[in-house]
C-alpha positions in Angstrom: -16.4 -23.9 -23.9 -17.3 -24.0 -20.3 -20.0 -26.7 -19.6 -23.3 -25.2 -18.5 -24.0 -25.7 -14.8 -26.9 -27.9 -13.8 -30.0 -26.1 -13.0 -30.5 -26.1 -9.2 -33.9 -27.5 -8.1 -36.3 -25.0 -6.6 -37.3 -25.6 -3.0 -36.0 -26.8 0.3 -35.2 -30.4 1.5 -38.0 -31.7 3.7 -37.6 -34.0 6.7 -38.5 -36.9 4.4 -40.8 -38.6 6.9 -42.9 -41.2 5.2 -44.7 -44.5 5.9 -46.5 -47.0 3.8 -50.2 -46.1 3.3 -49.7 -42.7 4.8 -51.4 -41.0 1.8 -54.1 -43.6 1.2 -57.0 -41.2 2.0 -55.8 -38.6 -0.5 -55.1 -41.3 -3.2 -58.6 -42.8 -2.9 -60.1 -39.4 -3.1 -58.1 -38.5 -6.2 -59.1 -41.8 -7.8 -62.8 -41.2 -7.1 -62.9 -37.5 -7.9 -60.5 -37.3 -10.8 -60.4 -40.9 -12.2 -62.7 -40.0 -15.1 -60.4 -37.1 -16.2 -57.4 -39.4 -16.1 -59.1 -42.1 -18.2 -60.0 -39.5 -20.9 -56.3 -38.4 -21.2 -54.3 -40.0 -23.9 -51.2 -40.1 -21.7 -52.1 -39.3 -18.1 -49.0 -38.2 -16.2 -49.0 -37.8 -12.4 -46.2 -36.3 -10.2 -45.6 -37.3 -6.6 -43.7 -34.2 -5.5 -41.5 -34.5 -2.5 -42.2 -38.2 -1.8 -39.6 -38.3 1.0 -36.9 -40.7 2.2 -38.6 -43.8 0.8 -40.6 -44.3 -2.4 -43.7 -45.9 -0.9 -46.1 -43.1 -1.6 -45.2 -43.0 -5.3 -45.5 -46.8 -5.7 -48.9 -46.7 -4.0 -50.1 -43.8 -6.1 -49.3 -45.7 -9.3 -51.2 -48.7 -8.1 -54.3 -46.7 -7.0 -54.4 -44.6 -10.1 -54.2 -47.6 -12.4 -57.3 -49.1 -10.8 -59.2 -46.3 -12.4 -56.9 -45.2 -15.2 -54.8 -48.1 -16.5 -52.6 -45.8 -18.7 -51.6 -43.6 -15.9 -47.9 -42.9 -15.3 -46.3 -41.6 -12.1 -43.1 -39.6 -11.7 -41.7 -39.3 -8.2 -39.8 -36.0 -7.8 -37.4 -35.4 -4.9 -35.0 -32.5 -4.2 -32.6 -34.7 -2.3 -30.4 -36.6 -4.7 -29.7 -39.5 -2.3 -33.4 -40.2 -2.0 -33.7 -40.4 -5.8 -30.8 -42.8 -5.9 -32.5 -45.0 -3.2 -35.7 -45.0 -5.1 -34.3 -46.1 -8.5 -34.5 -49.8 -7.8 -38.3 -49.4 -7.4 -38.8 -48.1 -11.0 -41.1 -50.2 -13.1 -43.4 -49.8 -16.0 -45.2 -46.5 -15.5 -43.0 -45.4 -12.5 -39.8 -43.4 -12.6 -38.0 -41.1 -10.2 -36.4 -37.7 -10.9 -34.2 -35.2 -9.1 -35.9 -31.9 -8.8 -38.2 -29.5 -6.9 -41.0 -27.1 -7.6 -39.8 -26.6 -11.2 -40.8 -30.3 -11.8 -38.3 -31.7 -14.3 -40.9 -33.5 -16.4 -41.6 -32.4 -19.9 -45.0 -31.4 -21.1 -48.2 -30.5 -19.2 -49.2 -32.6 -16.2 -52.6 -34.1 -15.4 -51.9 -34.5 -11.6 -49.5 -33.1 -9.1 -49.7 -34.3 -5.6 -47.7 -32.4 -3.0 -48.3 -33.9 0.5 -46.6 -32.5 3.6 -44.2 -30.5 1.4 -45.2 -26.9 2.3 -45.5 -27.6 6.0 -42.0 -26.0 6.6 -42.6 -23.0 4.5 -44.0 -19.6 5.5 -47.6 -18.9 4.7 -46.5 -15.9 2.6 -44.7 -18.4 0.2 -47.7 -20.6 -0.5 -49.3 -18.5 -3.2 -46.2 -18.4 -5.3 -45.6 -22.1 -5.0 -49.2 -22.8 -5.9 -49.0 -20.6 -8.9 -45.8 -22.2 -10.1 -47.2 -25.7 -9.8 -50.5 -24.8 -11.4 -48.6 -23.4 -14.4 -47.5 -27.0 -15.2 -51.0 -28.4 -15.3 -52.7 -29.4 -18.5 -55.2 -26.7 -19.6 -58.9 -27.1 -19.6 -60.5 -28.1 -22.9 -64.1 -28.7 -24.0 -64.0 -32.2 -22.6 -61.8 -31.7 -19.6 -61.4 -29.4 -16.6 -57.6 -29.7 -17.0 -54.9 -30.9 -14.6 -55.2 -31.0 -10.9 -52.9 -30.0 -8.0 -53.6 -31.6 -4.7 -51.7 -30.0 -1.8 -52.1 -30.8 1.9 -50.9 -32.3 5.2 -51.5 -35.4 7.2 -50.3 -37.1 10.3 -47.5 -39.7 10.3 -49.8 -42.7 9.7 -52.5 -41.0 7.6 -55.4 -41.0 10.1 -56.1 -37.3 9.7 -55.6 -35.4 6.5 -56.7 -32.0 5.0 -55.9 -31.0 1.4 -56.7 -28.3 -1.1 -57.5 -29.2 -4.7 -56.5 -26.6 -7.3 -57.1 -26.4 -11.0 -55.4 -24.2 -13.6 -57.7 -21.4 -12.5 -56.9 -21.6 -8.8 -58.1 -23.3 -5.6 -61.4 -25.3 -5.9 -62.1 -27.2 -2.8 -60.8 -28.2 0.7 -61.2 -31.8 1.8 -61.2 -33.1 5.4 -60.6 -36.8 5.8 -60.1 -38.9 8.9 -60.2 -42.3 10.4 -63.5 -41.9 12.3 -62.6 -44.2 15.1 -59.7 -41.9 16.1 -61.8 -38.7 16.2 -63.0 -37.0 19.3 -64.3 -33.9 17.5 -64.0 -32.6 13.9 -61.8 -29.7 15.1 -59.1 -32.3 15.9 -58.3 -32.0 12.2 -57.2 -28.4 12.7 -53.6 -29.4 13.4 -53.5 -30.9 9.8 -54.7 -27.9 8.0 -52.5 -27.1 5.0 -50.1 -24.1 5.3 -52.5 -21.8 3.5 -55.1 -22.2 6.3 -53.4 -23.5 9.5 -52.5 -20.0 10.8 -56.0 -18.8 9.9 -57.7 -20.9 12.5 -58.5 -17.9 14.7 -61.7 -15.9 15.4 -62.8 -13.8 12.5 -61.4 -16.2 9.8 -63.8 -18.5 7.8 -61.9 -21.7 8.6 -62.3 -21.1 12.3 -66.0 -20.5 11.9 -66.3 -23.7 9.8 -64.6 -25.9 12.4 -66.7 -24.3 15.2 -69.9 -25.2 13.3 -68.5 -28.6 12.5 -68.0 -29.3 16.2 -71.5 -28.0 17.0 -73.0 -30.3 14.4 -71.0 -33.2 15.7 -72.3 -32.6 19.2 -75.9 -32.3 18.0 -75.5 -35.6 16.2 -74.4 -37.4 19.4 -77.5 -39.6 19.5 -76.4 -41.2 16.2 -73.2 -42.5 17.9 -75.2 -45.5 19.0 -75.2 -46.5 15.4 -71.5 -46.0 15.0 -69.1 -43.2 14.3 -69.8 -43.4 10.5 -73.5 -42.7 11.0 -72.7 -39.8 13.4 -70.3 -38.3 10.8 -72.9 -38.6 8.0 -75.5 -36.9 10.0 -73.1 -34.2 11.1 -72.0 -33.4 7.5 -75.6 -33.4 6.3 -76.5 -30.8 8.9 -73.3 -28.9 8.2 -74.3 -28.6 4.6 -77.3 -26.4 5.5 -74.9 -23.5 6.2 -71.7 -24.4 4.3 -71.2 -25.3 0.6 -70.4 -29.1 0.9 -69.6 -30.3 -2.6 -69.7 -34.1 -2.2 -72.3 -36.6 -1.0 -72.9 -39.7 1.2 -70.7 -42.0 -0.8 -67.7 -39.9 0.3 -69.0 -39.1 3.7 -69.0 -42.8 4.5 -65.3 -42.8 3.9 -64.8 -40.2 6.7 -64.5 -37.3 4.3 -66.2 -34.0 3.6 -65.3 -31.6 0.8 -66.1 -27.9 0.9 -65.8 -25.1 -1.7 -62.6 -23.2 -1.3 -64.3 -19.8 -1.5 -66.1 -20.5 1.8 -62.9 -21.2 3.7 -60.4 -18.9 2.0 -58.4 -16.6 4.2 -59.7 -13.0 4.5 -57.6 -10.6 2.6 
């Protein structure tokens, strides 16, 4: 009998660029926004999909998740076999590495899938199918849980600016903008880090363009607060922005240089 050929991973090899602490803003948001869900799970499994040429982001994700959910386990998944081999020495209790792609070679339903800087090289038209495939692997909602979470987004090389979409089994929920406030000239500087589903929609007539325009206007109006520091200016800006846009978080997250908005307000026009 001819041996069965190995299943080929789904996806394309990325550049693999990674740096320690690059995804810290996303990790901290996940821990704050989703930590309670992970604690309730009997066996919370998170996937770091496309961790890159070095395993730092998976190692850090395990550490940050375990501060809020001590039973959490992380599986790093990479489509490039050499990267998986290089990561193997970093395996430890709760952390393993697997060769694979969007099919995610991990049994069972998943509580968290983080895909950072993975879809950047894909066409916008491919995003919906990838989202659907990844969401199909999430744990379903129950009476006590909203189910698993997919977090997909883009950041710069050292993690100063980051935008991500959070999706549940039912579809996209929110968009989060996060930045190191000291590096920000205006909120629209974050436009270059919009995820693939939105980056080409930053044009007049699209909701994300209108949002960034209003964000800049609120930032300019809050200029007097700059004398109290960039954080106070950001908080005032987001508070004013919330009068016209469905901001879903509060001052505790704004103080971190974040703001989260309902997906429906920024979703591309059909």
